[in-house]
C-alpha positions in Angstrom: 16.3 -24.0 9.1 19.3 -21.6 8.6 20.1 -18.7 11.2 22.0 -15.9 11.0 24.3 -14.7 13.8 23.1 -11.0 13.7 19.3 -12.7 14.5 20.3 -13.1 17.9 21.5 -9.9 18.7 19.3 -8.0 20.8 20.7 -4.8 19.5 19.3 -6.3 16.1 15.7 -7.1 17.4 15.2 -3.8 18.7 16.2 -2.0 15.5 14.0 -4.3 13.4 11.3 -3.3 16.1 11.6 0.5 16.3 12.3 0.3 12.6 8.7 -0.9 12.3 7.2 1.6 14.0 9.0 4.2 12.0 7.6 2.4 8.7 4.1 2.9 10.2 5.2 6.6 10.4 6.8 6.6 6.7 3.3 4.9 5.4 1.0 7.4 6.9 3.1 10.2 5.2 2.8 8.6 2.4 -0.9 8.6 2.6 -0.2 12.3 3.1 2.1 12.6 0.3 4.6 13.8 2.2 6.7 10.9 -0.4 10.1 12.8 0.8 9.6 12.5 4.6 8.2 9.0 3.7 11.4 7.6 1.9 13.8 9.1 4.3 12.4 8.0 7.1 12.3 4.3 5.3 16.1 4.5 4.3 17.2 5.7 7.8 14.8 3.1 9.9 16.3 0.5 7.4 19.9 1.4 7.5 20.2 0.4 11.4 19.1 -3.0 11.4 20.8 -3.6 7.8 24.7 -2.1 9.2 24.1 -4.5 12.3 23.4 -7.4 10.1 25.4 -6.6 7.4 28.7 -5.7 10.0 27.8 -8.8 11.9 29.1 -10.8 8.7 32.6 -9.1 9.5 35.7 -11.6 10.3 37.5 -8.6 12.0 35.9 -6.9 14.9 37.2 -3.7 13.7 35.3 -3.9 10.8 32.0 -5.2 12.8 33.0 -2.1 15.2 32.7 0.4 11.9 29.7 -0.9 11.0 27.8 -0.3 14.3 28.8 3.0 13.9 27.2 3.6 10.7 23.8 1.6 12.5 24.4 4.4 15.6 24.7 7.1 12.8 21.5 6.0 11.1 19.9 6.2 14.4 20.9 10.0 15.1 19.6 10.7 11.7 16.3 9.3 12.1 16.1 11.1 15.4 16.7 14.6 13.3 14.0 13.3 11.2 11.5 12.7 13.9 12.2 16.2 15.3 11.4 17.6 11.9 8.5 15.9 11.8 7.5 16.7 14.6 8.0 20.5 14.0 6.0 19.9 10.6 3.0 19.1 13.2 3.3 15.5 10.9 3.5 13.8 14.0 2.7 14.3 17.9 5.2 15.4 20.0 4.5 12.3 22.4 5.3 10.1 19.7 8.7 11.9 18.9 9.8 11.9 22.7 8.8 8.0 22.7 10.9 7.0 19.6 13.8 9.3 20.5 13.9 7.6 24.0 13.8 4.0 22.1 16.5 5.3 19.5 18.9 6.9 22.3 18.5 3.4 24.4 19.4 1.4 21.2 22.2 3.9 20.9 23.5 2.9 24.3 23.2 -0.4 23.9 25.3 -0.3 20.3 27.6 1.2 22.1 28.3 -1.1 24.6 28.0 -3.9 22.2 31.1 -2.2 20.5 33.2 -2.2 23.9 32.8 -6.2 24.2 34.3 -6.2 20.7 37.2 -4.3 21.7 
């Protein structure tokens, strides 16, 4: 059975779990014909785990660190989208806060992982 390096990374696993929750929100938005919000949220959600996975293929640590920076920035993008969705009453405040906490924890873990690569 083929296995890629990133599949063992805790930060990737958490990014996938968060993306799954964000996809549920995006699916709901799509049903409500809020297509632009849905597309933006899906793209930003995928970007976190995609950048972790892509960066893990790097031969050079510095390059992997850069991809991890992209992953963190995508997490921040998701927070921004969630805040806007909550302000527009598309998602409840408690859901927004819960996901913000998860994204904050993930960002801290990514930063800590980056430090191990230096």
